[in-house]
Wavefront OBJ file of the C-alpha trace (Angstrom):
o trace
v 85.830 59.134 92.580
v 87.980 57.592 95.352
v 90.143 60.448 96.555
v 90.333 59.189 100.166
v 90.543 55.531 99.168
v 93.611 55.816 96.990
v 94.916 52.564 95.609
v 94.360 49.185 97.177
v 95.052 45.587 96.109
v 92.364 44.675 93.576
v 93.427 41.078 92.987
v 94.365 38.195 95.271
v 94.997 34.512 94.555
v 94.069 31.861 97.114
v 94.718 28.131 97.248
v 92.996 26.369 100.106
v 94.674 23.346 101.599
v 92.820 20.426 103.168
v 94.587 21.324 106.445
v 93.109 24.849 106.340
v 89.610 23.504 105.718
v 89.923 20.856 108.435
v 91.396 23.359 110.885
v 88.572 25.794 110.226
v 85.929 23.062 110.593
v 87.457 22.003 113.927
v 87.739 25.574 115.235
v 84.175 26.380 114.151
v 82.883 23.088 115.595
v 81.463 22.275 112.148
v 80.119 18.705 112.294
v 79.027 18.694 108.629
v 80.431 15.439 107.196
v 80.392 16.956 103.709
v 83.272 19.229 104.772
v 85.344 16.223 105.837
v 84.434 13.127 103.802
v 85.740 12.798 100.208
v 83.542 9.725 99.563
v 80.414 11.640 100.572
v 81.425 14.593 98.378
v 81.889 12.265 95.372
v 78.575 10.513 96.099
v 76.887 13.922 95.925
v 78.499 14.666 92.559
v 81.247 16.975 93.782
v 84.800 16.543 92.519
v 86.347 17.528 95.875
v 85.436 18.110 99.506
v 83.872 21.585 99.617
v 85.385 24.062 102.043
v 83.064 25.840 104.486
v 81.742 29.063 102.989
v 82.602 31.033 106.099
v 86.260 30.123 105.563
v 86.084 31.821 102.155
v 84.374 34.831 103.723
v 87.095 34.954 106.373
v 89.804 34.953 103.709
v 88.078 37.870 101.971
v 87.850 39.746 105.276
v 91.535 39.054 105.927
v 92.403 40.397 102.457
v 90.397 43.557 103.197
v 92.725 44.251 106.136
v 95.384 45.145 103.538
v 93.200 47.962 102.200
v 93.458 51.507 103.618
v 89.928 51.217 105.031
v 87.793 50.072 107.920
v 85.309 47.424 106.797
v 81.883 48.322 108.147
v 79.955 45.512 106.475
v 80.818 42.461 104.403
v 78.198 40.428 102.555
v 78.818 37.495 100.253
v 76.710 35.143 98.188
v 78.045 31.680 97.434
v 77.223 30.609 93.876
v 79.062 27.295 93.602
v 80.964 24.923 95.894
v 84.690 25.496 96.246
v 86.802 22.411 96.739
v 90.003 21.973 98.661
v 93.200 22.747 96.713
v 91.359 24.800 94.069
v 93.009 27.961 92.743
v 90.793 30.959 93.466
v 91.117 34.434 92.006
v 89.478 37.253 93.949
v 88.858 40.674 92.441
v 87.706 43.942 93.994
v 86.553 47.207 92.473
v 85.045 50.387 93.853
v 81.391 50.457 92.811
v 80.215 53.610 94.598
v 81.353 56.324 96.953
v 79.049 58.527 98.987
v 79.155 60.421 102.286
v 82.643 59.243 103.241
v 81.787 55.583 102.590
v 82.554 53.368 99.619
v 81.078 50.129 98.321
v 83.620 47.656 97.002
v 82.312 44.837 94.814
v 84.009 41.476 95.238
v 84.067 38.433 92.993
v 85.817 35.094 93.347
v 86.417 32.764 90.425
v 87.703 29.231 90.171
v 88.998 29.231 86.602
v 86.163 30.630 84.486
v 83.524 29.671 87.073
v 82.169 32.471 89.259
v 81.888 31.051 92.785
v 81.344 34.035 95.120
v 79.928 37.546 94.773
v 80.100 40.091 97.542
v 80.178 43.657 98.701
v 82.195 45.432 101.343
v 81.036 48.768 102.715
v 84.088 50.661 103.901
v 85.152 53.978 105.406
v 88.563 55.624 105.686
v 90.822 53.967 108.246
v 91.433 56.296 111.191
v 94.957 57.671 111.435
v 97.087 55.771 113.910
v 98.437 57.716 116.856
v 102.164 57.797 117.345
v 103.967 56.907 120.533
v 104.996 60.554 120.961
v 101.362 61.688 120.864
v 99.977 58.834 122.942
v 98.907 59.568 126.496
v 100.977 58.108 129.321
v 99.599 54.941 130.883
v 99.051 55.411 134.627
v 100.849 52.895 136.833
l 1 2 3 4 5 6 7 8 9 10 11 12 13 14 15 16 17 18 19 20 21 22 23 24 25 26 27 28 29 30 31 32 33 34 35 36 37 38 39 40 41 42 43 44 45 46 47 48 49 50 51 52 53 54 55 56 57 58 59 60 61 62 63 64 65 66 67 68 69 70 71 72 73 74 75 76 77 78 79 80 81 82 83 84 85 86 87 88 89 90 91 92 93 94 95 96 97 98 99 100 101 102 103 104 105 106 107 108 109 110 111 112 113 114 115 116 117 118 119 120 121 122 123 124 125 126 127 128 129 130 131 132 133 134 135 136 137 138 139
């Protein structure tokens, strides 16, 4: 089914550090105190400060850069909070291929708990040009 896709990494482990979550929140100008305050997280019944969902999505997008594809679209659905320092296991599988595009299904688990579901729509990565075939840059 995936003649052009070939093989790609179908599993990735992630562990998010508090520094990563805080750095992302600062860079994204995320003022949500829930992403920064352990006491607030505990008061709301969470065992750890939850990381911003877009950080998780960014990690999935970064992982996709290792695949032999161009990601055209990436959608995720967050099913449960993910706390700092939690071990995450991401899995990918080709769900469909049609008209030179493929749909890759993504799932992220924290232990047995499913935390994220997603899909990436991808196409073959264009061949890179070599220096010998590259046009000269005018000066």
